[in-house]
C-alpha positions, -999 to +999 in steps of 0.1 A: -447-540+853-427-518+877-418-496+847-454-491+839-463-484+875-435-458+877-447-442+845-483-439+859-470-425+891-450-398+873-479-389+851-500-384+882-473-364+901-471-335+876-493-304+880-518-307+865-519-345+865-517-362+831-548-383+837-552-396+801-517-410+799-518-422+835-550-442+827-533-457+796-503-468+817-525-483+844-545-502+817-513-516+803-502-525+838-534-543+844-529-563+812-494-572+822-506-583+857-532-606+841-506-620+817-482-626+846-508-644+866-518-666+837-481-674+831-476-683+868-506-706+867-494-723+835-459-727+850-473-742+882-494-767+861-462-775+841-441-781+873-467-802+891-476-823+861-513-815+863-516-818+825-520-847+802-487-867+799-488-864+761-490-834+738-494-829+701-460-821+686-469-787+672-487-776+704-458-787+725-432-770+704-452-738+704-455-740+742-417-744+747-410-715+724-435-693+742-418-701+775-384-688+764-394-662+737-393-630+758-360-637+775-345-648+742-357-617+723-343-595+750-309-611+743-312-606+706-324-641+695-355-645+674-371-679+676-392-693+647-408-727+643-414-746+611-434-776+623-458-791+599-490-805+613-475-839+620-503-859+635-482-873+664-482-870+701-451-872+723-442-871+760-451-837+772-424-838+799-397-851+776-404-825+749-406-797+775-373-806+792-352-814+761-365-789+736-366-760+761-331-769+772-319-770+736-334-736+729-318-721+760-284-737+750-288-723+715-294-688+728-267-690+754-242-704+728-246-674+704-234-642+719-246-621+689-281-614+675-293-647+660-323-664+645-331-698+661-352-721+639-370-752+651-379-779+625-397-812+630-398-841+607-410-877+609-379-900+609-390-937+607-407-946+640-397-913+657-400-876+653-368-855+650-368-820+663-339-798+652-328-765+667-306-745+643-289-712+650-281-686+624-262-654+632-281-623+620-251-601+615-215-612+622-204-577+631-229-572+659-214-567+693-217-597+716-245-596+742-235-601+778-244-636+788-253-653+820-227-661+846-230-698+837-245-703+803-266-734+796-245-758+774-251-788+751-237-810+779-266-798+801-290-808+773-275-842+771-279-848+808-316-839+807-321-860+775-306-891+792-330-886+822-359-884+798-348-912+775-345-890+745-317-896+719-298-864+711-269-853+690-252-820+680-234-813+647-218-784+629-208-749+639-229-733+652-243-766+663-276-780+651-292-797+681-312-828+671-336-847+694-356-879+686-389-883+704-409-916+704-445-911+695-470-918+722-507-927+720-527-895+725-547-892+757-584-901+752-607-871+754-620-865+789-657-862+791-688-874+808-708-862+837 
């Protein structure tokens, strides 16, 4: 947003002012401000638990990916989901904590451009969600990472707290999480 504001300011500072492009930059800035406000409201609802305790699997996976997508793309990781319309609800909190942590660990664990794929399948009485990493090009220069990257051990700690069974296998690792189905929340209605 600050980049767009700076751009609009520069367009207005020239003689004669570039009003058309300044208006365009301001319109984009307004859109970004609305998006930031909506994101903040959604984050507050997430943190305070003001939402239903269960979520449809596909909806929950999409929400977790949306949360980390921008940061991940800036670090060279493209995230894609292949989640069939499994008619199953899971704990919203457990999915958010464990899947989001798995996505962050996958991005932090791959210092080069990568494609992260999320798959979900029904496994007996549970749902398994897999996070798989595939390097896009082996020769790409590594991206600079965080001072303290998120690791699989961090994911395991969060999974224990949420009561989710997890495992990692392979290199690069495939992160697997098993979520117990929950009864969906009844629709709210009435006067």
